[in-house]
C-alpha positions in Angstrom: 11.7 -38.1 -14.7 12.5 -36.7 -11.0 11.8 -33.5 -9.8 14.7 -31.2 -7.6 12.8 -29.7 -5.2 14.5 -26.1 -3.8 15.4 -27.0 0.3 13.6 -24.5 1.8 15.3 -20.9 3.0 15.2 -18.2 6.0 14.1 -15.1 4.1 17.5 -12.8 5.1 17.0 -10.6 7.5 16.6 -7.7 5.7 13.4 -9.5 3.9 11.5 -10.1 7.1 11.6 -5.9 8.0 9.5 -5.5 5.1 7.7 -7.8 5.0 7.0 -7.1 8.7 6.4 -3.2 7.5 4.2 -5.2 4.9 1.8 -5.8 6.9 1.7 -2.1 8.6 1.2 -0.6 5.1 -1.7 -3.1 5.0 -2.8 -2.5 7.5 -3.3 1.1 6.8 -5.0 0.0 3.9 -7.2 -1.4 5.7 -8.3 1.7 8.0 -8.2 4.3 5.3 -11.7 3.4 3.7 -12.6 2.9 6.9 -11.7 6.0 8.5 -13.2 7.4 5.3 -16.5 5.7 6.2 -15.9 6.8 9.4 -16.0 11.1 8.5 -18.1 10.8 5.6 -19.4 14.1 6.5 -16.4 15.6 6.7 -15.7 14.3 3.5 -18.6 16.5 2.4 -18.1 19.1 4.2 -14.4 18.8 2.0 -16.9 18.3 -1.2 -18.3 21.3 -0.8 -16.1 23.5 0.7 -14.4 22.5 -3.3 -17.3 22.1 -5.3 -19.2 25.5 -3.6 -21.8 25.1 -6.7 -22.4 21.9 -6.6 -25.3 20.9 -4.8 -26.2 18.5 -2.0 -26.9 15.6 -4.1 -23.9 15.8 -6.3 -22.2 16.5 -3.1 -24.2 13.1 -2.0 -23.1 11.6 -4.4 -19.2 12.5 -4.9 -18.8 11.3 -1.4 -20.3 7.9 -2.1 -18.6 8.3 -4.9 -15.1 8.5 -3.2 -15.9 5.8 -0.2 -16.8 3.0 -2.6 -13.2 4.2 -4.5 -11.3 4.1 -1.7 -13.3 1.2 -0.5 -12.2 -0.6 -3.6 -9.1 0.9 -4.1 -7.3 0.0 -0.5 -8.9 -3.7 -0.8 -7.5 -4.3 -3.4 -3.4 -2.8 -2.1 -4.7 -5.2 1.5 -5.3 -7.8 -0.6 -1.6 -7.3 -3.0 0.3 -6.3 0.7 -0.8 -9.7 2.4 0.3 -11.3 -0.7 3.3 -10.5 -0.9 4.0 -10.5 2.6 4.1 -14.7 1.8 5.7 -14.5 -2.0 8.8 -12.4 -0.9 9.7 -15.5 1.1 10.3 -17.4 -1.6 13.3 -15.5 -2.9 11.6 -15.7 -6.9 13.2 -12.3 -8.3 10.0 -10.8 -9.3 8.7 -11.0 -6.0 11.4 -8.0 -4.8 9.6 -6.8 -8.7 6.1 -6.5 -7.8 6.8 -5.6 -4.1 9.0 -2.8 -5.5 6.9 -0.9 -8.4 3.4 -1.6 -6.0 4.8 0.3 -2.9 6.3 3.3 -5.0 3.3 3.1 -6.9 2.1 4.0 -3.7 3.5 6.3 -3.0 2.6 8.0 -5.4 -1.2 7.5 -4.9 -0.5 8.9 -1.7 0.5 12.0 -3.1 -2.2 11.9 -5.8 -4.4 11.9 -2.1 -2.8 14.0 0.0 -3.4 17.5 -3.0 -7.4 15.9 -2.6 -8.0 16.4 0.7 -5.9 16.8 4.4 -7.9 14.1 5.6 -4.1 12.2 6.0 -1.6 14.3 6.1 -0.3 13.1 8.8 -0.2 8.9 7.5 0.8 9.8 3.9 4.4 11.2 4.1 4.4 8.4 7.6 3.5 5.5 5.1 5.5 6.8 2.3 7.8 6.7 4.0 7.3 3.4 5.3 7.3 1.9 1.6 10.7 3.6 0.7 12.0 1.2 3.6 9.9 -1.8 2.5 11.7 -1.0 -1.4 15.3 -0.2 0.5 15.7 -3.6 2.6 14.8 -5.2 -0.9 17.5 -3.6 -2.9 19.8 -2.5 -0.8 22.0 -5.2 1.2 23.6 -7.1 0.2 22.1 -10.5 1.8 18.0 -9.2 0.6 20.5 -8.8 -3.0 22.1 -12.1 -3.4 18.4 -13.6 -1.5 17.0 -12.6 -4.4 19.4 -13.6 -6.5 19.9 -17.1 -6.4 16.3 -17.7 -7.2 
């Protein structure tokens, strides 16, 4: 039995900037936990202000939990973005769907982050706009639709 090998194609113009923007989104997922770790005292102050009945030990425990959760969560999203940048070039329809779902969910999680802490108020809307642009670049242009449809 012979194996048919599909010729390699170059991703169309809209997909390439979507990949580049995903790299930026991935970098944001790297920066967020780093900033949170660097601003641990600010995080503790926010927790203390939001929960005045917490003792110092509870504040420290809550801050540690938030830092661990942010590191794991953003670490997973960083890896996912890196994998998606690579997979989008294949033109397989499921890669576009996975990218779309992950970016839209991430926009929703950003909204939750927005309400949780003012630490990233300047960044959340910018990253969300970039994520929405990624989705638009993968679905709106005709060349992108054709690229993902023919695989």
